[in-house]
C-alpha positions as CSV (number, residue, x, y, z in Angstrom):
1,M,0.0,0.0,0.0
2,F,1.4,3.4,-1.0
3,R,0.9,6.4,1.2
4,L,1.8,9.9,0.0
5,G,3.3,12.1,2.6
6,A,1.4,15.3,3.5
7,L,4.4,17.6,3.2
8,P,4.6,17.8,-0.7
9,V,0.8,18.3,-0.9
10,A,0.9,21.2,1.6
11,L,3.7,22.8,-0.3
12,L,1.7,22.6,-3.5
13,M,-1.3,24.2,-1.8
14,S,0.9,27.1,-0.7
15,A,2.5,27.7,-4.1
16,S,0.0,30.4,-5.1
17,A,1.1,32.4,-2.1
18,F,4.7,32.2,-3.2
19,A,3.6,33.3,-6.7
20,Q,2.4,36.6,-5.4
21,E,5.6,37.5,-3.5
22,G,8.7,39.2,-4.8
23,P,9.5,42.4,-6.8
24,R,8.2,43.0,-10.3
25,T,11.5,42.2,-12.0
26,P,12.3,39.7,-14.8
27,A,13.6,37.2,-12.2
28,G,10.5,37.9,-10.0
29,D,8.2,37.4,-12.9
30,A,9.9,34.2,-13.9
31,G,9.7,33.0,-10.3
32,R,6.0,33.7,-10.2
33,A,5.6,31.9,-13.5
34,G,7.3,28.9,-11.9
35,W,5.1,28.8,-8.9
36,N,2.0,29.3,-11.0
37,A,3.1,26.3,-13.2
38,I,3.5,24.2,-10.1
39,R,0.1,25.2,-8.9
40,D,-1.3,24.1,-12.3
41,G,0.6,20.9,-12.4
42,R,2.9,21.9,-15.2
43,N,6.1,20.7,-13.6
44,D,8.3,20.8,-16.7
45,D,7.3,24.5,-17.3
46,A,8.0,25.2,-13.6
47,A,11.5,23.7,-13.8
48,A,12.3,25.8,-16.9
49,A,10.9,29.0,-15.3
50,F,12.9,28.6,-12.1
51,A,16.1,27.8,-14.1
52,A,15.6,31.0,-16.2
53,A,15.0,33.1,-13.0
54,I,18.1,31.7,-11.3
55,E,20.3,32.7,-14.3
56,T,19.0,36.3,-13.7
57,E,19.0,36.3,-9.9
58,P,21.4,33.6,-8.7
59,R,21.2,34.7,-5.0
60,D,17.4,34.5,-4.5
61,P,16.8,31.5,-2.2
62,S,13.1,31.3,-3.0
63,L,14.0,30.5,-6.6
64,Y,16.1,27.5,-5.5
65,L,13.2,26.4,-3.3
66,G,10.9,26.4,-6.3
67,A,13.5,24.7,-8.5
68,G,13.9,22.0,-5.7
69,L,10.2,21.4,-5.6
70,A,9.9,21.2,-9.4
71,A,12.7,18.7,-9.5
72,Q,11.2,16.7,-6.8
73,L,7.9,16.5,-8.6
74,L,9.6,15.4,-11.7
75,G,11.4,12.6,-9.9
76,D,14.9,14.2,-10.1
77,A,16.1,13.7,-6.5
78,S,19.7,14.8,-7.1
79,K,18.6,18.1,-8.7
80,A,16.1,18.6,-5.9
81,R,18.7,18.1,-3.2
82,E,21.2,20.4,-4.9
83,S,18.7,23.2,-5.2
84,L,17.4,22.9,-1.6
85,E,20.9,22.8,-0.2
86,R,21.7,26.0,-2.1
87,A,18.5,27.6,-0.8
88,L,19.5,26.9,2.8
89,T,23.1,28.1,2.1
90,L,21.6,31.5,1.0
91,A,18.9,31.6,3.7
92,P,19.4,29.2,6.7
93,T,16.1,30.4,8.1
94,L,14.0,29.2,5.2
95,T,12.0,26.6,7.1
96,T,10.1,25.4,4.0
97,A,13.4,24.4,2.4
98,S,14.5,22.6,5.5
99,L,11.2,20.6,5.6
100,M,11.6,19.7,2.0
101,L,15.2,18.7,2.3
102,G,14.7,16.7,5.4
103,E,11.8,14.8,3.7
104,L,14.0,14.2,0.7
105,L,16.9,12.9,2.9
106,Y,14.5,10.7,4.8
107,R,13.2,9.1,1.6
108,Q,16.8,8.5,0.6
109,S,17.3,6.5,3.8
110,D,19.5,9.2,5.4
111,L,17.6,9.4,8.7
112,Q,20.4,11.0,10.6
113,G,20.9,13.6,7.9
114,A,17.2,14.5,7.9
115,I,17.3,14.8,11.7
116,A,20.3,17.1,11.5
117,I,18.5,19.3,8.9
118,Y,15.5,19.6,11.2
119,E,17.6,20.2,14.3
120,A,19.4,23.1,12.6
121,A,16.0,24.5,11.3
122,V,14.3,24.4,14.7
123,K,16.9,26.8,16.1
124,H,15.7,29.4,13.7
125,A,12.0,28.5,14.1
126,P,11.4,27.1,17.6
127,N,7.7,27.6,17.4
128,D,7.1,26.0,14.1
129,K,4.7,23.1,14.9
130,T,5.2,21.2,11.6
131,L,9.0,21.2,12.1
132,A,8.7,20.2,15.7
133,E,6.3,17.3,15.0
134,R,8.4,16.1,12.1
135,L,11.6,16.1,14.2
136,A,9.9,14.3,17.1
137,R,8.6,11.6,14.7
138,L,12.0,11.0,13.1
139,R,13.7,10.7,16.4
140,Q,11.3,7.8,17.2
141,E,12.1,6.1,13.9
142,P,13.7,2.6,14.1
143,S,17.5,3.0,13.6
144,L,20.8,1.5,14.7
145,E,21.1,4.4,17.1
146,R,17.8,3.2,18.8
147,G,19.0,-0.3,19.2
148,F,17.7,-2.0,16.1
149,F,19.8,-4.6,14.2
150,Q,20.2,-4.5,10.4
151,S,20.8,-6.7,7.4
152,Q,22.2,-4.8,4.4
153,S,22.9,-5.3,0.7
154,A,23.9,-2.9,-2.1
155,H,20.4,-1.5,-2.4
156,F,18.6,-2.3,0.8
157,V,18.8,-2.0,4.6
158,V,16.4,-4.1,6.6
159,L,16.0,-3.0,10.2
160,F,14.7,-5.4,12.9
161,E,14.5,-5.6,16.7
162,G,16.5,-8.7,17.7
163,P,18.7,-11.6,16.7
164,A,15.6,-13.9,16.5
165,D,14.6,-12.1,13.2
166,D,18.0,-12.2,11.6
167,E,17.3,-15.1,9.3
168,L,14.1,-13.5,8.1
169,A,15.8,-10.2,7.5
170,R,18.5,-11.8,5.4
171,R,15.9,-13.6,3.4
172,A,14.1,-10.3,2.9
173,V,17.3,-8.8,1.5
174,E,17.7,-11.6,-0.9
175,L,14.1,-11.3,-2.1
176,L,14.3,-7.6,-2.4
177,E,17.5,-7.7,-4.5
178,S,16.0,-10.2,-6.9
179,A,12.8,-8.1,-7.2
180,Y,14.9,-4.9,-7.6
181,W,16.5,-6.1,-10.8
182,R,13.4,-7.8,-12.2
183,I,11.0,-4.8,-11.7
184,G,13.7,-2.2,-12.4
185,T,14.5,-3.9,-15.7
186,A,10.8,-4.1,-16.7
187,L,10.2,-0.4,-15.9
188,Y,13.7,0.8,-17.0
189,T,14.2,2.4,-13.6
190,F,16.5,1.8,-10.6
191,P,16.0,4.1,-7.6
192,D,19.0,6.0,-6.3
193,G,20.3,5.4,-2.9
194,V,19.6,2.7,-0.3
195,I,16.0,1.7,0.4
196,T,15.1,1.1,4.1
197,V,12.8,-1.7,5.1
198,V,11.5,-2.0,8.7
199,L,10.2,-5.2,10.2
200,Y,7.6,-4.5,13.0
201,T,5.4,-6.5,15.3
202,E,1.8,-6.3,14.3
203,Q,0.9,-3.7,16.9
204,Q,3.9,-1.6,16.2
205,F,3.0,-1.6,12.5
206,R,-0.6,-0.4,13.2
207,D,0.6,2.2,15.7
208,T,3.2,3.6,13.3
209,T,1.4,3.5,10.0
210,R,-2.3,3.9,11.0
211,S,-3.0,1.6,8.1
212,P,-6.4,-0.2,7.7
213,S,-6.7,-3.6,9.2
214,W,-6.4,-5.3,5.8
215,A,-3.1,-3.7,4.9
216,A,-0.2,-6.2,4.6
217,A,2.5,-3.6,4.5
218,A,3.0,0.2,3.8
219,Y,5.4,2.4,1.9
220,D,5.7,6.1,3.0
221,G,9.4,6.6,2.3
222,R,10.3,3.4,4.1
223,I,8.8,0.0,3.4
224,R,7.1,-1.1,6.6
225,I,6.1,-4.7,7.2
226,P,4.3,-6.3,10.1
227,M,5.8,-9.6,11.3
228,R,2.8,-11.8,10.9
229,G,3.3,-15.5,11.4
230,A,2.5,-16.0,7.8
231,L,5.7,-14.2,6.8
232,D,7.8,-16.7,8.9
233,Q,5.9,-19.7,7.8
234,A,5.1,-18.9,4.1
235,P,8.1,-17.5,2.2
236,R,5.9,-16.8,-0.8
237,E,3.8,-14.4,1.2
238,L,7.0,-12.5,2.3
239,E,8.1,-12.3,-1.4
240,R,4.6,-11.1,-2.4
241,V,4.6,-8.3,0.2
242,L,8.1,-7.1,-0.4
243,T,7.6,-7.1,-4.2
244,H,4.4,-5.1,-3.9
245,E,6.0,-2.4,-1.8
246,L,9.2,-2.3,-3.8
247,T,7.1,-1.6,-6.9
248,H,5.7,1.5,-5.2
249,V,9.2,2.7,-4.5
250,I,10.1,2.3,-8.2
251,I,6.9,4.0,-9.4
252,R,7.6,6.9,-7.0
253,A,11.1,7.3,-8.5
254,I,9.4,7.8,-11.9
255,A,6.4,9.9,-10.8
256,P,6.5,11.2,-7.2
257,R,2.8,12.2,-7.1
258,A,-0.5,12.3,-9.0
259,V,-0.4,8.7,-10.2
260,P,-4.0,7.3,-9.9
261,T,-4.2,4.7,-7.1
262,W,-5.5,2.0,-9.4
263,L,-2.4,2.3,-11.6
264,N,0.0,2.5,-8.6
265,E,-1.6,-0.5,-6.8
266,G,-2.4,-2.3,-10.0
267,L,1.3,-2.4,-11.1
268,A,2.3,-3.4,-7.6
269,V,0.0,-6.4,-7.7
270,M,0.9,-7.2,-11.3
271,F,4.6,-7.6,-10.4
272,E,3.8,-9.8,-7.4
273,P,4.4,-13.6,-7.9
274,D,1.3,-14.8,-9.6
275,G,-0.3,-11.4,-9.0
276,S,-2.1,-11.3,-12.4
277,Q,-3.5,-14.8,-11.9
278,W,-4.7,-13.9,-8.4
279,A,-6.5,-10.8,-9.9
280,Q,-8.1,-12.9,-12.7
281,N,-9.3,-15.5,-10.2
282,T,-10.7,-12.9,-7.9
283,L,-12.7,-11.2,-10.6
284,E,-14.0,-14.4,-12.0
285,A,-15.3,-15.3,-8.5
286,S,-17.4,-12.2,-8.1
287,N,-19.6,-9.9,-10.2
288,V,-19.0,-6.9,-7.9
289,R,-17.1,-4.1,-9.6
290,I,-16.0,-0.6,-8.7
291,P,-15.8,2.0,-11.5
292,L,-12.2,2.6,-12.4
293,D,-12.5,6.3,-12.0
294,D,-13.5,5.7,-8.3
295,L,-10.2,3.8,-7.9
296,A,-8.1,6.8,-8.7
297,R,-8.4,7.8,-5.0
298,S,-6.9,6.2,-1.9
299,F,-8.1,2.7,-1.0
300,E,-7.7,3.4,2.7
301,T,-11.4,3.9,3.4
302,L,-12.5,0.7,1.7
303,S,-13.6,-2.4,3.6
304,S,-11.6,-5.6,3.4
305,N,-13.9,-7.0,0.7
306,Q,-14.0,-3.8,-1.3
307,A,-10.2,-3.5,-1.1
308,R,-9.9,-7.0,-2.5
309,T,-12.0,-6.1,-5.5
310,A,-10.2,-2.8,-5.9
311,Y,-6.8,-4.5,-6.0
312,A,-8.0,-7.1,-8.4
313,E,-9.6,-4.6,-10.8
314,S,-6.5,-2.4,-10.6
315,A,-4.2,-5.3,-11.4
316,D,-6.3,-6.3,-14.3
317,A,-6.3,-2.8,-15.8
318,A,-2.6,-2.4,-15.2
319,R,-1.8,-5.7,-16.9
320,Q,-3.9,-4.8,-19.9
321,L,-2.1,-1.4,-20.1
322,F,1.3,-3.1,-19.8
323,D,0.4,-5.7,-22.5
324,R,-0.6,-2.9,-24.9
325,V,2.3,-0.5,-24.5
326,G,5.0,-2.5,-22.7
327,G,7.2,-1.2,-19.9
328,A,8.6,1.7,-21.9
329,G,5.0,2.9,-22.6
330,V,4.0,2.6,-19.0
331,V,7.1,4.6,-17.9
332,A,6.3,7.3,-20.6
333,L,2.8,7.5,-19.2
334,L,4.0,7.9,-15.7
335,Q,6.5,10.5,-16.8
336,D,3.7,12.4,-18.5
337,I,1.8,12.4,-15.3
338,A,4.8,13.6,-13.4
339,R,5.2,16.5,-15.8
340,G,1.6,17.5,-15.1
341,V,-0.1,16.1,-18.3
342,P,-3.8,15.3,-17.5
343,L,-4.4,11.6,-17.2
344,T,-6.9,11.5,-20.1
345,E,-4.5,13.3,-22.4
346,A,-1.5,11.2,-21.3
347,F,-3.5,8.0,-22.0
348,E,-4.5,9.1,-25.5
349,R,-0.9,10.2,-26.2
350,R,0.6,6.8,-25.2
351,L,-2.2,4.4,-26.2
352,L,-3.5,6.3,-29.2
353,T,-7.0,5.7,-27.8
354,P,-9.2,7.7,-25.5
355,Y,-9.1,6.9,-21.7
356,S,-12.8,6.2,-21.8
357,T,-12.3,3.6,-24.6
358,F,-9.6,1.9,-22.5
359,I,-12.0,1.7,-19.5
360,G,-14.7,0.3,-21.7
361,S,-12.4,-2.4,-23.0
362,L,-11.8,-3.9,-19.5
363,D,-13.7,-6.6,-17.7
364,P,-17.3,-6.5,-19.2
365,A,-18.7,-7.1,-15.7
366,R,-17.9,-3.4,-15.0
């Protein structure tokens, strides 16, 4: 299950406020054009506008803040980090840049780096509630500093509480590495940095993620997995859960936001071992269907039975999309979405058929 952090959304909502600030100069106008483009979802245009503004006024920290946000929305983590670090060099009191950079470092598995950014920021803004809450939360995150053990590979760190879980953690690393190359090759994408996975008790998982009772795992910058007995006793279930959440990581590397939930979750199920077959069997066993447009939103409010149908329908739609355009076409579609192209327009561009026609071609029981 993929969960989008609230911070990027909040920044997008405040973009219009930034767009009204600053002097009426060529750089100021370009900066406003950048913020307006972000507000409208035109992320490519935003990146170009901020780049042009920075050439004219290279010491304006708000321009680097905008460039960092545009790069983050386009999935360019390196450019985002560079821009945000520059913004804070020019203006250490720019709390918004600190929040964004801390979030970025956290998602790159640099927990201590994120904490250091927030600790520096809170000295300048001791009354900022968002900053204080974020810092408090990160200080409670599982880490080696808090007594957790770890199993590590080239691309993953698996954190767990005690030696009793060491064998399972090592097995998780092996499964993740195999899935990393399989899914990354299919989607032409290999995320930068090390990906953190945390193994929890069932109660810790619920307390930390606030996920619905039917959720088998969650991804919010870290892959979080409850240590159900089934994971110990059924290696195939462990592989399924890890593969599902890793797919979310890879999708987020391509398109950090605005991906419809059915596409995000559908691809994640599709790449699971036997995921497409499970979806087909589930749909054949029931005539209940949920309109695909309704599955563009989060599944978190669905009941267990509704969620099962939603995941099966999503996987069926994602498989048919993948069969039609292949991995390269799916990646191009996700990149269009990241750039701010409306979903219906992106679909018609990549499938050469209207989105409504694609929906109509799916399971006739819809």
